[in-house]
C-alpha positions in Angstrom: 126.2 10.3 -90.6 125.7 12.2 -93.8 123.8 11.2 -96.9 126.6 9.3 -98.6 124.9 6.3 -100.1 127.8 5.3 -102.3 128.2 2.0 -100.3 124.8 0.9 -101.8 125.9 -1.1 -104.8 123.0 -3.4 -105.6 119.7 -1.6 -105.2 117.9 1.5 -106.5 118.9 4.7 -104.7 116.2 6.9 -106.2 113.0 5.5 -107.6 111.6 7.3 -110.6 107.9 8.2 -110.4 105.2 6.3 -112.2 102.7 8.1 -114.5 99.4 6.7 -115.4 96.5 8.5 -117.2 98.3 11.8 -116.6 98.6 11.2 -112.8 102.0 11.1 -111.3 102.6 8.6 -108.5 105.6 9.8 -106.4 107.9 7.1 -105.2 110.4 9.3 -103.4 109.3 7.8 -100.0 111.1 4.6 -101.1 114.4 6.3 -101.9 117.4 5.1 -100.0 117.7 6.6 -96.5 119.4 6.1 -93.1 117.5 5.0 -90.0 118.9 5.0 -86.5 117.6 2.6 -83.8 118.5 3.1 -80.2 118.5 0.1 -78.0 118.0 1.4 -74.4 117.4 -2.0 -72.8 120.4 -1.2 -70.7 119.5 2.3 -69.7 123.1 2.9 -68.5 124.6 2.0 -71.8 122.2 2.7 -74.7 123.5 1.7 -78.1 122.5 3.1 -81.5 122.5 1.1 -84.7 122.6 2.9 -88.1 121.1 1.2 -91.1 121.0 2.2 -94.7 117.5 1.3 -95.9 116.6 0.3 -99.5 113.4 -0.9 -101.1 112.5 -3.3 -103.8 110.0 -2.6 -106.6 107.9 -5.4 -105.1 106.7 -2.9 -102.6 104.6 -1.2 -105.3 104.4 -3.7 -108.2 102.7 -7.1 -108.5 102.3 -9.7 -111.1 98.6 -10.4 -111.6 96.7 -13.0 -113.7 93.7 -10.8 -113.4 95.2 -8.2 -115.8 95.0 -8.6 -119.5 98.3 -8.4 -121.4 97.2 -4.9 -122.6 96.4 -3.7 -119.1 99.7 -5.3 -117.8 101.6 -3.4 -120.5 99.9 -0.1 -119.6 100.8 -0.6 -116.0 104.4 -1.8 -116.5 107.0 -0.3 -114.3 110.5 -0.9 -115.6 113.0 -1.2 -112.7 116.7 -2.0 -113.2 116.3 -5.7 -112.3 112.9 -6.5 -113.6 109.6 -5.1 -115.0 106.3 -5.7 -113.2 102.9 -4.0 -113.3 102.4 -1.1 -111.0 99.9 -2.0 -108.3 97.8 0.9 -106.8 97.0 -0.9 -103.5 100.6 -1.8 -102.9 101.6 1.7 -103.8 99.2 3.3 -101.3 100.3 1.0 -98.6 104.0 1.6 -99.4 103.6 5.1 -98.1 103.5 3.5 -94.6 106.9 1.7 -95.1 109.3 4.5 -94.0 107.5 4.8 -90.6 107.1 1.0 -90.3 110.8 0.6 -90.8 111.7 3.4 -88.4 109.5 1.6 -85.8 111.2 -1.8 -85.9 113.1 -1.2 -82.7 109.9 -0.3 -80.7 108.5 -2.9 -78.4 105.1 -2.5 -80.0 106.3 -3.4 -83.5 106.1 -7.1 -84.2 109.1 -8.6 -86.0 109.0 -12.3 -87.0 110.7 -14.8 -89.2 109.5 -14.8 -92.8 111.4 -17.8 -94.0 114.5 -18.0 -96.3 116.5 -15.9 -93.7 114.2 -13.0 -94.0 112.2 -11.1 -91.3 108.9 -9.3 -91.4 106.7 -7.0 -89.5 103.1 -7.9 -89.8 100.6 -5.6 -88.1 99.9 -1.9 -88.8 97.1 0.5 -88.2 95.2 2.0 -91.2 94.1 5.6 -91.3 91.0 4.7 -89.2 93.0 3.1 -86.5 92.0 -0.5 -87.5 94.8 -3.1 -87.3 95.4 -5.3 -90.3 98.1 -7.7 -91.5 100.7 -6.0 -93.8 103.5 -8.4 -94.6 106.7 -6.4 -94.9 109.5 -8.8 -95.8 113.1 -7.5 -95.2 116.6 -8.8 -95.0 119.6 -7.4 -93.1 123.3 -7.7 -94.0 126.6 -5.9 -94.0 127.7 -4.0 -97.1 131.0 -2.1 -97.3 131.2 -2.2 -93.5 127.7 -0.6 -93.1 124.5 -2.2 -91.9 121.9 -2.6 -94.6 118.2 -3.3 -94.3 116.5 -4.1 -97.6 112.7 -4.4 -97.9 112.2 -7.1 -100.4 108.4 -7.0 -100.6 105.4 -5.6 -98.8 101.8 -6.6 -99.3 98.5 -7.0 -97.4 97.8 -10.5 -96.1 94.0 -11.2 -96.4 94.2 -14.8 -95.4 96.0 -14.1 -92.1 99.6 -14.7 -91.2 99.4 -18.0 -89.5 101.7 -19.2 -86.8 104.7 -16.9 -86.4 107.9 -16.9 -84.3 108.7 -13.5 -82.9 112.2 -12.1 -82.8 113.5 -8.9 -81.2 114.8 -6.5 -83.8 117.7 -5.6 -81.5 118.8 -9.2 -81.4 119.0 -9.1 -85.2 120.9 -5.8 -85.2 123.3 -6.9 -82.5 124.1 -10.2 -84.1 124.6 -8.5 -87.5 126.9 -5.8 -86.1 129.0 -8.5 -84.3 129.2 -10.8 -87.3 127.2 -13.5 -85.5 124.6 -15.8 -87.0 121.2 -14.1 -87.3 118.3 -15.6 -85.3 116.5 -18.4 -87.1 113.1 -20.0 -86.5 
């Protein structure tokens, strides 16, 4: 499988750290990486899907009307596509993203439609084992004959998720691999 990420043409491969008040916030957990998912529904014929995973700056930045323009400027993170204020809550939660993404194929991981052709996983456990809503919005597509999963945004949902339509991750992966239409709500 290797670590050749040259097929990734449109997203950041290596996130540069953010420094604020002398403290460095490491973003390497959001660097591009491979994830393998094994669908063993048919135990006689398990199949492995290999995805290149990338992340958006929206996983650790957030526009906020609560920040003054001075505070916003101090917290500004300049990414290739846009600049937005660094958000400490989103940053701390983003540390969970690699393990959440790796768990998408597990039966216990909820995947649902998030609108606009995107999908999301919505429940995680915090460090105390308490479940809460963490909306991880991702899209899947093919790029240079490879399967890609791009996390577009990730944020806590304090007002609840509302009604959702579940979808199995392996249905998404299989349809993508076979150039079929992805599941829709």
